N, C-alpha and C positions, 0 to 999 in steps of 0.2 A: 504494501498499499504506499500511496506516493502523498502526502501534505506538506503545504506551507505553513510555516511557523513563523508567525514575529515574536521577536523577544527584543525588549528594551528600542523600540522602533526598527530591529535588523530583520528582514525576512528571508528564510533561507527554506531549502525542500529538504524534508528528512523522508529518508526512504524505511519503513519497516517491515519486518515480516516477523510475524506473530508464531509459534510452534509451544502452545501450552506454555509453561516458563519460561520458555527460553525465549530471546527476544534478539535479533541480529537488528543490525540498522546503522544507515550512514546518513551522517548531519553536513549538507552544504556540499563539501571537497572533500572533506575530512574520509580518509578509509573505514571499511568497515568493522564494526565491533559489534560485540558480543555481551549481552547481560541476562541476568536470570532474575525476573519479578514476579512477586508473591504478593496476592492480597489479604492484608492480614485483617481486615475490616472496611467495611465500606467508605471509600476516599483515603487510604492509609494503605500506601504500598512499602515493601520492604524490596532493593535494587541489592543487586551484587553487579559491581561493574570492576573489572581489572583488580581482582582480590579483593575490593574494599566494599563496606556494606552500607546503605544509604535508605534514608528512610524518609519518605515523598508525600508529604499529604496535598492533596487535589481537591479543591472547590469552584466549580462551576457556577458562572454567572452570564447570561446571556451566552454571547458566542466568543467568551473570551474564558480563561483559565487561570485561578492565581494556584499553582505549586510552589509550593513550600518544603526547602531539601536540608537536610540537617540542621534549620532553622533560620536559613536565607530565603528569601520571596523572589516569586519569579513570576510576573503578568504575562501569559503566552493568550496572543491570538491563531486558533490553529482551525486552517478550511482545507476542503480537499477541493483542489485546482480546477477539477474538471465540474463541477457542480456550482451553479449560481447561486448565489444568497442575496437577496435584497439589502441585509442588513451591512453589507460589506461594498454595496454598490454607490453610496453618498461618500464611503472613506478614503480622502488623498486622491482625487479624482480628478484635481485643476489641471489643465492642459491636456497636453497630448499621451492617449490611454495607448500601449502598445500590446497586442495580443501575441502571447510568443507560446512555441509548443514546450509543452511540459515534457514529454519525451522523445524521440526519434521515432519516426511516421514515415505514412503515405497521405497527403492531401488528397480527399476520395470526393468533396463538394466545396466547391466556394459556392455562398448563399447570396453574397452581396456583390457589387461591383465599385469601384472608384466611384466616389461622388454623393455614394448612395447615402438617405440620410438613416437613422436606425433609430432601435428603441431599446432601453436596458431591457437584460437579457435575452433580448435575440440575437438567433443562430447566427452564425458571420463566416466560421467555415468548419468543415468536419475533417479531422485527421484519424485515420484507423493507426492504432499502434497494438504491438500483441495481440492482434484477432478482434481487436473490439476499436468499434468507433467513438471519438470523444469530438461532443460538438463544442466549438469554443464560443462564447458567446460575449456579447459589449455588455461590460458593466454600468454604463451610463448612456444617456441618449446623446446622440452627437453625428457627425458627418464623417464617412470613410475617407480620410484622406490619401490614406497609401494601402495598397496592397500587393504587398510581396507573394502568396502565396497563388502557385498554380496547381490546377487539376492534375493528379498524377507526379507530384514533384514529391521528393522526399525530401525530408525536415530533418533538422537535428536540435537535440534539446536545446532549449534557452532559445531559438531563432526564432525572430520577428515573421509572424505574419500577416498582421495589417495593422494597422494606426486610426484612431479614432481623435476627434478634435470636437 
């Protein structure tokens, strides 16, 4: 599973593979790591990472999480980049919005043309990755000012597919 995580104003992609109590993860460009996670009670996790034990307390509040690890609090915003959520649509969207490929894949459909007016949540481009089709959506109302994706083209993770102003 891939998630976008914002901590202290910095947003990074995290890749997670959960297998029971075992977890493999990669945060941003860091190498893959392994951890063991056990839920001791609701909202309290025991983590074993690199031979060290940590206690994490997780509190949910709307679209945000407050995670306290060994007494240090972190406020997180976690979202699945494949899903459009109106709560995120209004956050930090002044100026140009670039739609980027979350993972390598193939553009199977372009749903708009350069110059088209789009609404928040409207599909812009469909990218197939790992035999699944993901529709990239506009996060706000605007106009497509640049369309870099072409049907049938192969795209790399992070590649800009379209820009909306």
